[in-house]
ROSE-4610 file (N, C-alpha, C; in Angstrom, 1 decimal, always signed):
// ROSE-4610
residu = [M/M/M/T/T/T/W/W/W/F/F/F/L/L/L/F/F/F/R/R/R/I/I/I/E/E/E/Q/Q/Q/Q/Q/Q/E/E/E/N/N/N/A/A/A/L/L/L/P/P/P/E/E/E/S/S/S/S/S/S/E/E/E/V/V/V/K/K/K/Q/Q/Q/L/L/L/F/F/F/N/N/N/V/V/V/G/G/G/I/I/I/V/V/V/A/A/A/A/A/A/F/F/F/A/A/A/T/T/T/L/L/L/A/A/A/F/F/F/V/V/V/G/G/G/T/T/T/T/T/T/V/V/V/I/I/I/R/R/R/I/I/I/P/P/P/I/I/I/P/P/P/A/A/A/T/T/T/G/G/G/G/G/G/Y/Y/Y/F/F/F/N/N/N/L/L/L/G/G/G/D/D/D/T/T/T/F/F/F/V/V/V/M/M/M/V/V/V/A/A/A/A/A/A/L/L/L/L/L/L/Y/Y/Y/G/G/G/P/P/P/F/F/F/I/I/I/G/G/G/G/G/G/L/L/L/V/V/V/G/G/G/F/F/F/I/I/I/G/G/G/P/P/P/A/A/A/L/L/L/S/S/S/D/D/D/A/A/A/I/I/I/G/G/G/F/F/F/P/P/P/Q/Q/Q/F/F/F/I/I/I/L/L/L/A/A/A/T/T/T/A/A/A/I/I/I/V/V/V/K/K/K/G/G/G/I/I/I/E/E/E/G/G/G/T/T/T/V/V/V/I/I/I/G/G/G/L/L/L/I/I/I/S/S/S/T/T/T/G/G/G/A/A/A/K/K/K/G/G/G/D/D/D/S/S/S/L/L/L/V/V/V/K/K/K/P/P/P/V/V/V/F/F/F/A/A/A/L/L/L/L/L/L/A/A/A/G/G/G/I/I/I/V/V/V/I/I/I/L/L/L/V/V/V/G/G/G/G/G/G/Y/Y/Y/F/F/F/V/V/V/F/F/F/E/E/E/A/A/A/Y/Y/Y/I/I/I/Y/Y/Y/P/P/P/A/A/A/L/L/L/A/A/A/K/K/K/T/T/T/I/I/I/P/P/P/F/F/F/F/F/F/G/G/G/V/V/V/T/T/T/D/D/D/T/T/T/K/K/K/A/A/A/A/A/A/L/L/L/A/A/A/E/E/E/I/I/I/I/I/I/P/P/P/N/N/N/L/L/L/L/L/L/Q/Q/Q/G/G/G/T/T/T/I/I/I/S/S/S/A/A/A/V/V/V/I/I/I/A/A/A/L/L/L/G/G/G/I/I/I/W/W/W/R/R/R/I/I/I/F/F/F/T/T/T/R/R/R/K/K/K/N/N/N/E/E/E]
num = [1/1/1/2/2/2/3/3/3/4/4/4/5/5/5/6/6/6/7/7/7/8/8/8/9/9/9/10/10/10/11/11/11/12/12/12/13/13/13/14/14/14/15/15/15/16/16/16/17/17/17/18/18/18/19/19/19/20/20/20/21/21/21/22/22/22/23/23/23/24/24/24/25/25/25/26/26/26/27/27/27/28/28/28/29/29/29/30/30/30/31/31/31/32/32/32/33/33/33/34/34/34/35/35/35/36/36/36/37/37/37/38/38/38/39/39/39/40/40/40/41/41/41/42/42/42/43/43/43/44/44/44/45/45/45/46/46/46/47/47/47/48/48/48/49/49/49/50/50/50/51/51/51/52/52/52/53/53/53/54/54/54/55/55/55/56/56/56/57/57/57/58/58/58/59/59/59/60/60/60/61/61/61/62/62/62/63/63/63/64/64/64/65/65/65/66/66/66/67/67/67/68/68/68/69/69/69/70/70/70/71/71/71/72/72/72/73/73/73/74/74/74/75/75/75/76/76/76/77/77/77/78/78/78/79/79/79/80/80/80/81/81/81/82/82/82/83/83/83/84/84/84/85/85/85/86/86/86/87/87/87/88/88/88/89/89/89/90/90/90/91/91/91/92/92/92/93/93/93/94/94/94/95/95/95/96/96/96/97/97/97/98/98/98/99/99/99/100/100/100/101/101/101/102/102/102/103/103/103/104/104/104/105/105/105/106/106/106/107/107/107/108/108/108/109/109/109/110/110/110/111/111/111/112/112/112/113/113/113/114/114/114/115/115/115/116/116/116/117/117/117/118/118/118/119/119/119/120/120/120/121/121/121/122/122/122/123/123/123/124/124/124/125/125/125/126/126/126/127/127/127/128/128/128/129/129/129/130/130/130/131/131/131/132/132/132/133/133/133/134/134/134/135/135/135/136/136/136/137/137/137/138/138/138/139/139/139/140/140/140/141/141/141/142/142/142/143/143/143/144/144/144/145/145/145/146/146/146/147/147/147/148/148/148/149/149/149/150/150/150/151/151/151/152/152/152/153/153/153/154/154/154/155/155/155/156/156/156/157/157/157/158/158/158/159/159/159/160/160/160/161/161/161/162/162/162/163/163/163/164/164/164/165/165/165/166/166/166/167/167/167/168/168/168/169/169/169/170/170/170/171/171/171/172/172/172/173/173/173/174/174/174/175/175/175/176/176/176/177/177/177/178/178/178/179/179/179/180/180/180/181/181/181/182/182/182/183/183/183/184/184/184/185/185/185/186/186/186/187/187/187/188/188/188/189/189/189/190/190/190/191/191/191/192/192/192/193/193/193/194/194/194]
x = [+52.4/+51.5/+50.2/+49.6/+48.3/+48.4/+49.4/+49.6/+49.6/+50.3/+50.4/+49.1/+48.3/+47.0/+46.0/+46.1/+45.3/+45.6/+46.9/+47.2/+46.7/+46.7/+46.1/+44.6/+43.9/+42.5/+42.2/+43.1/+42.9/+43.1/+44.1/+44.4/+43.3/+42.7/+41.6/+40.4/+40.1/+39.0/+39.3/+40.6/+41.0/+41.2/+41.0/+41.2/+40.1/+40.4/+39.4/+38.7/+37.6/+36.8/+37.1/+38.2/+38.5/+38.9/+38.5/+38.7/+40.2/+41.0/+42.5/+43.1/+42.7/+43.3/+42.8/+41.5/+41.0/+41.7/+42.0/+42.7/+44.1/+44.8/+46.1/+46.1/+45.1/+45.0/+44.8/+43.9/+43.6/+44.9/+45.7/+46.9/+47.8/+47.9/+48.7/+48.3/+47.0/+46.4/+46.7/+46.5/+46.8/+48.3/+49.1/+50.6/+50.9/+50.4/+50.7/+50.2/+49.0/+48.5/+49.1/+49.4/+50.0/+51.4/+52.1/+53.4/+53.3/+52.3/+52.0/+51.7/+50.9/+50.5/+51.7/+52.6/+53.8/+54.7/+54.9/+55.7/+55.1/+53.8/+53.1/+53.2/+53.3/+53.4/+54.9/+55.8/+57.2/+57.9/+57.6/+58.3/+58.0/+56.7/+56.3/+56.0/+56.9/+56.6/+56.9/+55.8/+56.0/+55.7/+56.6/+56.4/+55.4/+54.6/+53.7/+54.3/+55.0/+55.8/+55.0/+53.7/+52.9/+52.8/+52.7/+52.5/+53.6/+54.6/+55.6/+55.1/+53.9/+53.4/+53.8/+53.2/+53.6/+52.5/+52.5/+51.5/+52.1/+51.2/+51.6/+50.5/+50.8/+49.7/+49.5/+49.8/+49.6/+48.1/+47.2/+45.8/+45.3/+45.9/+45.4/+45.3/+46.3/+46.3/+45.3/+45.1/+44.1/+42.8/+42.5/+41.2/+41.0/+42.0/+41.8/+41.6/+42.3/+42.1/+40.7/+40.2/+38.9/+37.8/+38.0/+37.0/+37.0/+38.2/+38.3/+38.0/+38.4/+38.3/+37.5/+36.9/+36.0/+36.6/+35.7/+36.1/+37.2/+37.2/+38.3/+39.6/+39.8/+41.1/+41.5/+40.5/+40.7/+41.2/+40.5/+40.9/+42.3/+42.6/+43.9/+45.0/+44.8/+45.8/+46.0/+44.9/+45.0/+45.7/+45.5/+46.0/+47.5/+48.0/+49.3/+50.3/+50.0/+50.9/+51.4/+50.4/+50.8/+51.4/+50.9/+51.5/+52.9/+53.2/+54.6/+55.5/+55.0/+55.7/+56.0/+55.1/+55.3/+56.5/+56.7/+57.8/+59.2/+59.2/+60.5/+60.4/+60.8/+60.9/+59.8/+58.6/+57.5/+56.7/+57.4/+56.8/+55.7/+55.7/+54.6/+53.3/+53.2/+52.0/+51.5/+52.2/+51.8/+50.4/+50.1/+48.8/+47.7/+47.8/+46.8/+46.6/+47.7/+47.7/+47.0/+47.4/+46.9/+45.4/+44.9/+43.5/+42.7/+43.1/+42.4/+42.4/+43.5/+43.6/+42.9/+43.0/+42.2/+40.7/+40.2/+38.8/+38.4/+39.3/+39.1/+38.9/+39.8/+39.7/+38.5/+38.1/+37.0/+35.7/+35.5/+34.3/+34.2/+35.2/+35.2/+34.7/+35.3/+34.9/+33.5/+33.0/+31.6/+30.6/+30.9/+30.0/+30.0/+31.2/+31.3/+31.0/+30.7/+30.5/+29.4/+29.7/+28.7/+28.7/+29.6/+29.6/+30.1/+29.5/+29.9/+30.4/+31.2/+31.9/+31.0/+29.7/+28.8/+28.2/+28.3/+27.8/+28.8/+28.9/+29.9/+29.4/+28.1/+27.4/+28.1/+28.1/+28.7/+30.1/+31.0/+32.4/+32.7/+32.0/+32.2/+31.8/+30.6/+30.2/+31.1/+31.6/+32.6/+33.8/+34.3/+35.6/+35.4/+34.3/+34.0/+34.0/+33.3/+33.3/+34.8/+35.6/+37.0/+37.8/+37.5/+38.2/+37.7/+36.5/+36.0/+36.6/+36.8/+37.4/+38.9/+39.6/+41.0/+41.2/+40.4/+40.6/+40.1/+38.9/+38.3/+39.1/+39.5/+40.3/+41.6/+42.4/+43.6/+43.4/+42.3/+42.0/+41.8/+40.9/+40.6/+41.9/+42.7/+43.9/+44.8/+45.0/+46.0/+45.5/+44.2/+43.7/+43.3/+42.9/+42.4/+43.1/+43.3/+43.8/+45.3/+46.1/+47.5/+47.8/+47.2/+47.5/+47.1/+46.0/+45.6/+46.6/+47.1/+48.1/+49.4/+49.7/+51.0/+51.1/+50.0/+50.0/+50.7/+50.6/+51.3/+52.4/+52.3/+53.3/+53.9/+55.0/+55.5/+55.8/+56.0/+56.2/+55.1/+53.9/+52.7/+52.6/+53.4/+53.3/+53.8/+53.3/+53.8/+52.8/+51.6/+50.6/+49.6/+48.8/+47.8/+46.7/+45.7/+44.5/+44.9/+45.8/+46.3/+47.0/+47.8/+48.5/+47.5/+46.6/+45.5/+44.7/+44.4/+43.7/+44.5/+45.8/+46.7/+46.8/+46.5/+46.7/+45.4/+44.3/+43.0/+43.1/+43.6/+43.7/+44.7/+45.9/+46.8/+46.2/+45.5/+44.9/+43.7/+42.9/+41.8/+42.4/+43.4/+44.1/+44.6/+45.3/+45.8/+44.7/+43.6/+42.5/+41.9/+41.7/+41.0/+41.9/+43.1/+44.0/+44.0/+44.2/+44.2/+42.9/+41.8/+40.5/+40.3/+40.7/+40.6/+41.4/+42.7/+43.5/+42.9/+42.4/+41.8/+40.6/+39.8/+38.6/+39.0/+40.0/+40.5/+40.9/+41.7/+42.2/+41.1/+40.1/+38.9/+38.2/+38.0/+37.2/+37.9/+39.2/+40.0/+39.7/+39.8/+39.7/+38.2/+37.3/+35.9/+35.5/+36.0/+35.7/+36.3/+37.5/+38.2/+37.5/+36.8/+36.1/+34.7/+34.2/+32.7/+32.6]
y = [-30.2/-30.1/-30.7/-30.5/-31.1/-32.6/-33.2/-34.7/-35.1/-34.4/-34.6/-34.6/-33.6/-33.4/-34.5/-34.9/-35.9/-37.2/-37.5/-38.8/-38.8/-37.6/-37.6/-37.9/-37.4/-37.7/-39.1/-39.7/-41.2/-42.0/-41.6/-42.3/-42.2/-41.1/-40.9/-41.8/-42.0/-42.8/-44.3/-44.7/-46.1/-46.5/-45.5/-45.8/-46.6/-47.5/-48.1/-47.1/-47.4/-46.4/-46.3/-46.9/-46.9/-45.4/-45.1/-43.7/-43.4/-44.4/-44.1/-43.8/-44.6/-44.3/-43.0/-42.7/-41.4/-40.2/-40.4/-39.3/-39.1/-40.2/-40.2/-39.5/-39.9/-39.3/-37.7/-37.3/-35.9/-35.2/-35.8/-35.1/-34.9/-36.0/-35.8/-34.8/-34.6/-33.6/-32.2/-32.0/-30.8/-30.4/-31.4/-31.2/-30.8/-31.5/-31.3/-29.9/-29.5/-28.2/-27.1/-27.3/-26.3/-26.0/-27.0/-26.9/-26.1/-26.4/-25.7/-24.2/-24.0/-22.6/-21.9/-22.5/-21.9/-21.6/-22.5/-22.2/-21.1/-21.2/-20.2/-18.8/-18.7/-17.5/-17.0/-17.9/-17.5/-17.2/-18.0/-17.9/-16.6/-16.3/-15.1/-14.0/-13.1/-12.1/-10.7/-10.0/-8.7/-7.7/-6.9/-6.0/-5.0/-4.6/-3.5/-2.5/-1.5/-0.6/+0.2/+0.5/+1.2/+0.5/-0.8/-1.5/-2.4/-2.7/-3.7/-5.1/-5.3/-6.6/-6.9/-7.9/-8.4/-9.1/-9.0/-9.8/-11.2/-12.2/-13.6/-14.4/-15.7/-16.6/-17.8/-17.6/-18.7/-19.0/-18.0/-18.2/-19.2/-19.4/-20.4/-21.7/-22.1/-23.5/-23.6/-22.5/-22.4/-22.7/-22.0/-22.0/-23.4/-24.0/-25.3/-26.3/-26.3/-27.3/-27.2/-25.9/-25.8/-26.3/-26.0/-26.5/-28.0/-28.6/-30.0/-30.8/-30.3/-31.1/-30.5/-29.4/-28.8/-27.9/-27.5/-26.4/-26.7/-27.9/-28.2/-28.2/-28.9/-28.9/-27.6/-26.9/-25.6/-24.6/-24.7/-23.8/-24.0/-25.3/-25.7/-25.3/-25.5/-25.1/-23.6/-22.8/-21.4/-20.9/-21.6/-21.2/-21.5/-22.6/-23.1/-22.6/-22.9/-22.6/-21.2/-20.3/-18.9/-18.2/-18.6/-18.0/-18.4/-19.7/-20.1/-19.4/-19.0/-18.2/-16.9/-16.3/-15.0/-15.0/-16.2/-16.3/-16.0/-16.1/-15.8/-14.4/-13.5/-12.1/-11.2/-11.7/-10.8/-11.3/-11.5/-12.1/-11.3/-10.0/-9.1/-9.5/-10.1/-10.4/-11.8/-12.6/-14.0/-14.1/-13.2/-13.3/-13.0/-11.9/-11.6/-12.6/-13.1/-14.1/-15.4/-15.9/-17.2/-17.0/-15.9/-15.8/-15.6/-14.6/-14.3/-15.5/-16.1/-17.2/-18.4/-18.6/-19.8/-19.6/-18.4/-18.1/-18.2/-17.7/-17.8/-19.2/-20.1/-21.5/-22.2/-21.9/-22.5/-22.0/-20.8/-20.2/-20.8/-20.8/-21.3/-22.8/-23.5/-24.9/-25.1/-24.3/-24.4/-24.1/-23.0/-22.6/-23.6/-24.1/-25.0/-26.4/-26.8/-28.2/-28.8/-29.9/-30.6/-30.1/-29.1/-28.6/-29.7/-29.8/-30.7/-29.9/-30.6/-29.9/-29.4/-29.8/-29.3/-27.9/-27.5/-26.2/-25.3/-24.1/-23.2/-22.3/-22.4/-21.4/-21.5/-22.6/-22.7/-22.4/-22.9/-22.6/-21.1/-20.5/-19.1/-18.3/-18.5/-17.8/-18.0/-19.2/-19.5/-18.7/-18.7/-17.9/-16.4/-15.9/-14.5/-14.1/-15.0/-14.8/-14.9/-15.8/-15.8/-14.6/-14.0/-12.7/-11.6/-11.5/-10.5/-10.7/-11.9/-12.2/-11.8/-12.1/-11.7/-10.2/-9.5/-8.1/-7.4/-7.8/-7.2/-7.5/-8.8/-9.2/-8.5/-8.4/-7.7/-6.2/-5.6/-4.2/-4.0/-4.9/-4.7/-4.9/-5.9/-6.0/-4.8/-4.4/-3.3/-1.9/-1.7/-0.4/-0.2/-1.3/-1.2/-2.1/-3.4/-4.3/-4.1/-4.0/-3.8/-2.4/-1.4/-0.1/-0.1/-0.9/-1.0/-1.8/-2.9/-3.8/-3.0/-2.2/-1.4/-0.5/-0.1/+0.8/+0.1/-1.2/-1.9/-2.9/-3.2/-4.1/-3.5/-2.8/-2.0/-2.9/-4.2/-5.1/-5.0/-4.7/-4.6/-3.2/-2.3/-1.0/-0.9/-1.6/-1.7/-1.1/-0.7/-0.3/+0.7/+1.3/+2.2/+2.2/+3.1/+3.1/+3.5/+4.5/+4.9/+3.7/+3.0/+1.9/+0.8/+0.6/-0.5/-0.2/+1.1/+1.5/+1.3/+1.5/+1.3/-0.1/-1.0/-2.5/-3.1/-2.4/-3.0/-3.5/-2.7/-3.1/-4.3/-4.2/-5.4/-6.7/-6.6/-7.7/-8.2/-7.3/-7.7/-8.4/-7.9/-8.5/-9.9/-10.0/-11.3/-12.3/-11.9/-12.8/-13.2/-12.3/-12.6/-13.5/-13.3/-14.1/-15.5/-15.6/-16.9/-17.6/-16.9/-17.6/-18.1/-17.4/-17.9/-19.1/-19.1/-20.3/-21.5/-21.2/-22.3/-22.9/-22.0/-22.5/-23.4/-23.1/-23.9/-25.3/-25.3/-26.5/-27.4/-26.7/-27.5/-28.1/-27.4/-27.9/-29.1/-29.1/-30.2/-31.5/-31.3/-32.5/-32.9/-32.1/-32.5/-33.2/-32.8/-33.4/-34.8/-35.0/-36.3/-37.3/-36.8/-37.8/-38.0/-37.4/-37.7/-38.9]
z = [-58.7/-57.5/-57.8/-59.0/-59.3/-59.2/-59.6/-59.5/-58.1/-57.2/-55.8/-55.1/-55.4/-54.8/-55.3/-56.6/-57.2/-56.5/-56.2/-55.6/-54.1/-53.4/-52.1/-52.2/-53.1/-53.3/-53.6/-54.4/-54.7/-53.4/-52.6/-51.4/-50.4/-50.3/-49.4/-49.7/-51.0/-51.4/-51.2/-51.1/-50.9/-49.4/-48.5/-47.1/-46.4/-45.5/-44.7/-43.8/-43.3/-42.6/-41.1/-40.6/-39.2/-38.8/-37.6/-37.1/-37.0/-36.6/-36.5/-37.8/-38.8/-40.2/-40.7/-40.5/-40.9/-40.2/-38.9/-38.2/-38.7/-39.0/-39.5/-40.9/-41.7/-43.0/-42.9/-42.0/-41.8/-41.3/-40.4/-40.0/-41.2/-42.0/-43.2/-44.1/-44.3/-45.2/-44.6/-43.3/-42.7/-42.9/-42.6/-42.7/-44.2/-45.1/-46.6/-47.0/-46.7/-47.1/-46.3/-45.0/-44.2/-44.8/-45.2/-45.9/-47.2/-48.0/-49.2/-48.9/-47.9/-47.6/-47.1/-46.3/-45.8/-47.0/-47.9/-49.1/-50.0/-50.2/-51.0/-50.4/-49.1/-48.4/-48.3/-48.3/-48.1/-49.5/-50.5/-51.7/-52.5/-52.6/-53.3/-52.2/-51.9/-50.9/-51.6/-51.9/-52.5/-51.4/-50.9/-49.8/-50.0/-48.9/-48.9/-48.0/-48.5/-47.7/-46.6/-46.9/-45.9/-44.6/-44.6/-43.3/-42.9/-43.8/-43.5/-43.8/-44.2/-44.6/-46.0/-46.6/-47.9/-48.6/-49.9/-50.8/-51.0/-51.0/-51.2/-51.7/-52.1/-52.6/-51.7/-50.4/-49.4/-49.2/-49.4/-49.3/-50.2/-51.4/-52.3/-51.7/-50.9/-50.3/-49.1/-48.4/-47.3/-48.0/-49.0/-49.7/-50.3/-51.0/-51.6/-50.5/-49.4/-48.3/-47.8/-47.6/-47.1/-48.1/-49.3/-50.4/-50.5/-50.4/-50.6/-49.3/-48.2/-46.9/-45.8/-46.0/-45.0/-44.0/-43.1/-42.2/-41.2/-40.6/-39.6/-40.3/-41.4/-42.0/-42.6/-43.2/-43.8/-42.7/-41.6/-40.4/-39.9/-39.7/-39.2/-40.2/-41.5/-42.5/-42.5/-42.4/-42.3/-41.1/-39.9/-38.7/-38.6/-39.2/-39.1/-40.2/-41.5/-42.5/-42.7/-43.0/-43.2/-41.9/-40.7/-39.5/-39.3/-39.6/-39.5/-40.5/-41.6/-42.6/-42.1/-41.3/-40.7/-39.7/-39.1/-38.2/-38.8/-40.1/-40.8/-41.3/-40.5/-40.9/-40.6/-40.2/-39.9/-38.7/-37.6/-36.4/-35.8/-36.0/-35.5/-36.1/-37.3/-37.9/-37.6/-36.9/-36.6/-36.0/-35.0/-34.3/-35.3/-36.1/-37.0/-38.1/-38.6/-39.7/-39.2/-38.0/-37.5/-37.3/-36.7/-36.5/-37.8/-38.6/-39.8/-40.8/-41.0/-42.0/-41.4/-40.1/-39.5/-39.7/-39.5/-39.7/-41.1/-42.0/-43.4/-43.9/-43.5/-43.9/-43.3/-42.0/-41.4/-42.1/-42.4/-43.0/-44.4/-45.2/-46.6/-46.5/-45.6/-45.5/-45.1/-44.1/-43.7/-44.8/-45.6/-46.6/-47.8/-48.1/-49.3/-49.0/-47.8/-47.5/-48.4/-49.0/-49.9/-51.3/-51.6/-53.0/-54.0/-55.1/-56.2/-57.3/-58.1/-59.3/-60.3/-60.3/-61.4/-61.0/-59.8/-59.4/-58.7/-59.2/-58.6/-57.5/-57.3/-56.3/-55.0/-54.3/-53.0/-52.9/-53.8/-53.7/-54.0/-54.9/-55.2/-54.1/-53.5/-52.4/-51.2/-51.0/-49.9/-50.1/-51.3/-51.6/-51.5/-51.9/-51.7/-50.2/-49.4/-47.9/-47.4/-47.9/-47.5/-47.8/-49.0/-49.4/-48.4/-48.1/-47.1/-45.8/-45.3/-44.0/-44.1/-45.2/-45.3/-45.3/-46.1/-46.2/-44.9/-44.4/-43.2/-42.0/-41.9/-40.7/-40.5/-41.6/-41.5/-41.2/-41.8/-41.6/-40.1/-39.5/-38.1/-37.2/-37.5/-36.7/-36.9/-38.1/-38.3/-37.9/-38.0/-37.7/-36.2/-35.6/-34.2/-33.2/-33.5/-32.5/-32.2/-33.3/-33.1/-32.4/-32.9/-32.2/-30.7/-30.4/-29.0/-28.2/-28.8/-28.1/-28.0/-28.9/-28.9/-27.7/-27.1/-26.0/-24.8/-24.7/-23.6/-24.1/-25.3/-25.9/-27.2/-27.1/-28.3/-29.5/-29.3/-30.4/-31.5/-31.1/-32.0/-32.6/-32.3/-32.9/-34.3/-35.2/-36.6/-37.6/-37.2/-38.1/-37.4/-38.3/-37.8/-38.8/-38.6/-39.6/-41.0/-41.1/-42.4/-43.2/-42.5/-43.1/-43.4/-42.5/-42.8/-44.0/-44.2/-45.4/-46.7/-46.6/-47.7/-48.1/-47.2/-47.4/-48.0/-48.0/-48.5/-49.9/-50.8/-52.2/-52.4/-51.9/-52.0/-51.4/-50.3/-49.7/-50.5/-51.1/-52.0/-53.2/-53.8/-55.0/-54.6/-53.5/-53.0/-52.8/-52.2/-52.0/-53.3/-54.2/-55.4/-56.3/-56.4/-57.2/-56.6/-55.3/-54.6/-54.8/-54.7/-54.9/-56.3/-57.3/-58.7/-58.9/-58.4/-58.5/-57.7/-56.5/-55.6/-56.3/-56.9/-57.6/-58.7/-59.5/-60.6/-60.1/-59.0/-58.4/-57.9/-57.2/-56.7/-57.9/-59.0/-60.1/-60.7/-60.8/-61.3/-60.4/-59.1/-58.2/-58.1/-58.1/-58.1/-59.4/-60.5/-61.7/-61.8/-61.3/-61.3/-60.5/-59.4/-58.5/-58.9/-59.9/-60.3/-61.1]
């Protein structure tokens, strides 16, 4: 995977500056990282019995995409990849996942914009913000939004405040592990481009 991402970085630096080529490159980056996020979310699924959700490492690729390519690409990767993974077996979480992970990728990209490999301040702060969004976003959806939606749409009746509280620690762990891995990948790519 590291070789694949390094080759993408090399290709980006060799591209002509035309907007059509840049747009095509960005579509390819979103597709590649959304696929990696989908696989990272689908392959490692450790169930959280209290909510019917699961622990995964798909956030790693949302975070890496945001750190390397900014808020637009990070947001799209977060919105697309993990949400598509929820379509396989966990469709009730698609709404929460698309919104939470899309915001996560966007905010990480916004905060880390302009970060260089010699300073960890921006990327670490960005990743911490992403973890807060992950944990807080799912808590809000599971404790308040889904129970409110379930009153008129029973499909969303999968969680409540007690279950949302039980998922804080697994989500915190998931975000932290993903952030550590993402920071390592980011450091590799920013050092290779210096």
